[in-house]
C-alpha positions in Angstrom: -13.8 -2.6 -19.4 -10.5 -0.8 -18.6 -9.4 1.8 -21.2 -6.3 1.1 -23.3 -4.7 4.1 -21.8 -5.2 2.7 -18.3 -3.7 -0.6 -19.4 -0.7 1.1 -20.8 0.0 3.0 -17.6 -0.5 -0.1 -15.4 1.8 -2.1 -17.7 4.5 0.6 -17.5 4.3 0.7 -13.7 4.6 -3.1 -13.7 7.6 -2.9 -16.0 9.4 -0.5 -13.7 8.5 -2.5 -10.6 9.9 -5.6 -12.4 13.4 -4.2 -11.9 13.2 -4.6 -8.1 16.3 -6.6 -7.0 14.4 -7.9 -3.9 12.4 -11.0 -4.7 9.9 -13.3 -3.0 8.6 -16.7 -3.7 5.0 -16.7 -5.0 3.4 -19.9 -6.1 6.8 -21.6 -6.5 8.1 -18.7 -8.7 10.6 -16.0 -7.7 9.1 -12.6 -8.5 10.2 -9.0 -7.9 8.9 -7.9 -4.5 7.4 -4.5 -5.5 5.7 -6.0 -8.6 4.0 -8.5 -6.4 3.1 -5.9 -3.8 1.5 -3.6 -6.3 -0.6 -6.4 -7.8 -1.7 -7.4 -4.3 -2.7 -3.8 -3.5 -4.6 -3.5 -6.7 -6.4 -6.8 -6.0 -7.5 -5.5 -2.6 -8.7 -2.2 -3.9 -10.8 -4.0 -6.5 -12.2 -6.3 -3.8 -13.1 -3.3 -1.7 -14.5 -1.3 -4.6 -15.1 -3.4 -7.8 -16.0 -0.2 -9.6 -12.9 1.7 -8.6 -12.1 4.6 -10.9 -9.1 4.7 -13.2 -7.4 7.2 -10.8 -7.8 4.8 -7.9 -6.5 1.8 -9.9 -3.4 3.8 -11.0 -2.8 5.1 -7.5 -2.9 1.5 -6.1 -0.6 0.1 -8.7 1.9 3.0 -8.4 1.8 3.4 -4.6 5.3 1.9 -4.2 6.7 2.4 -7.7 10.5 1.8 -7.6 10.4 2.1 -3.8 13.8 0.3 -3.5 15.6 3.2 -5.1 15.2 5.3 -2.0 16.4 3.0 0.9 15.6 3.7 4.5 19.4 3.6 5.3 19.8 7.1 3.6 18.0 8.7 6.5 18.8 8.9 10.2 17.6 5.8 12.0 15.2 7.6 14.4 11.6 8.7 14.2 12.4 12.0 12.5 14.5 10.2 9.9 11.8 7.6 9.3 9.1 10.4 8.7 11.4 12.2 6.3 12.0 8.9 4.4 8.3 8.3 4.2 7.5 11.8 2.9 10.3 11.6 0.3 8.9 8.2 -0.9 5.4 9.5 -1.2 6.5 12.5 -3.3 8.7 10.3 -5.5 5.9 7.8 -6.1 3.4 10.5 -6.9 5.7 12.4 -9.3 6.9 9.2 -11.0 3.3 8.0 -11.7 2.2 11.5 -12.7 4.9 11.7 -15.3 3.8 8.3 -16.8 0.2 9.5 -16.9 1.2 12.7 -18.7 3.2 10.7 -21.3 0.1 8.6 -21.9 -2.1 11.7 -22.4 -4.2 11.8 -19.2 -5.7 15.2 -18.5 -4.1 17.2 -15.7 -7.2 16.9 -13.5 -6.8 13.1 -13.4 -3.1 13.3 -12.9 -3.6 15.6 -9.9 -6.3 13.2 -8.6 -3.8 10.3 -8.6 -1.1 12.4 -7.1 -3.4 13.3 -4.2 -4.4 9.7 -3.7 -0.8 8.5 -3.6 0.1 11.3 -1.2 -2.9 10.2 0.9 -4.3 13.7 1.2 -7.9 14.0 2.6 -7.8 10.6 4.2 -10.7 11.4 6.6 -13.0 12.8 3.9 -12.1 11.1 0.6 -13.6 7.6 0.1 -11.0 6.6 -2.5 -8.2 7.6 -0.2 -9.8 5.5 2.5 -10.2 2.5 0.2 -6.5 2.8 -0.7 -5.5 3.0 3.0 -7.7 0.0 3.8 -6.0 -1.9 1.0 -2.6 -1.0 2.3 -3.5 -2.1 5.8 -4.9 -5.4 4.5 -1.8 -6.2 2.5 0.2 -5.6 5.6 -2.0 -7.8 7.8 -2.2 -10.5 5.2 1.5 -10.7 4.1 3.7 -8.9 6.6 2.2 -9.1 10.0 3.3 -12.6 10.8 7.0 -12.0 10.0 7.1 -8.6 11.7 5.5 -10.0 14.8 8.3 -12.7 15.1 11.0 -10.1 15.1 9.3 -7.2 17.0 8.7 -6.8 20.8 5.1 -7.3 21.8 4.8 -3.8 23.2 5.9 -2.3 19.8 3.8 -4.7 17.8 0.7 -3.9 19.9 1.2 -0.2 18.9 1.6 -1.2 15.3 -1.7 -3.1 15.4 -3.6 -0.2 17.1 -2.3 2.3 14.6 -3.2 0.0 11.7 -6.7 -0.6 13.0 -7.2 3.1 13.6 -6.5 3.9 10.0 -9.0 1.4 8.6 -12.7 2.0 7.9 -15.4 -0.3 9.2 -15.3 -2.1 5.9 -11.6 -2.6 6.0 -11.8 -3.9 9.6 -14.5 -6.4 8.5 -12.2 -7.7 5.8 -9.3 -7.9 8.2 -11.4 -10.0 10.6 -11.8 -12.6 7.8 -8.1 -12.9 6.9 -6.6 -16.4 7.4 -4.5 -16.3 10.6 -3.3 -18.6 13.3 -5.3 -18.5 16.5 -2.2 -17.0 18.3 -2.1 -14.1 15.8 -5.8 -13.5 16.0 -5.6 -13.5 19.8 -2.7 -11.0 19.8 -4.7 -8.6 17.6 -7.8 -9.0 19.8 -5.8 -8.3 23.0 -4.0 -5.3 21.4 -7.3 -3.8 20.4 -9.0 -4.6 23.7 -6.2 -2.8 25.6 -6.3 0.3 23.3 -6.8 3.5 25.2 
């Protein structure tokens, strides 16, 4: 049973993400994009680890909190600009969620744990960070891969798939193999991985 404090933090994150002006159609209803994204990410984390800690649940829900407030267009449209944007976002998400947790009375040790998860520190050695990374990759493959593939050159898309697969654990890859996809999409992924150096 989730604690009342956890429920309050999750509800506050959802409230902030409800302000996202970008929307998507889900089940016939128009919903804020980042609210939907955070709930999908939470669902995947709990599927991968049904006994996920409060810290991991909060990190999943707050991973993209108010992401739209720092648009990509603020940074140079090159690799360096992209990396700066990503780092700025991670820090913003971590600090925003940390502030909410402090307001709800979480101990500093738990706040710091969530910060490190959102910043994705210790990916190679921390099982919770790996679960979060698997969930991020699975949300991408499940909801964004198809659209991105249609507007991205095959060579670039092959690189995206290889990088995504490399970041996932064996458990994450097993879940990815079960995702509903067209035969063409499944074949593309198989070929991208088969050609991986």
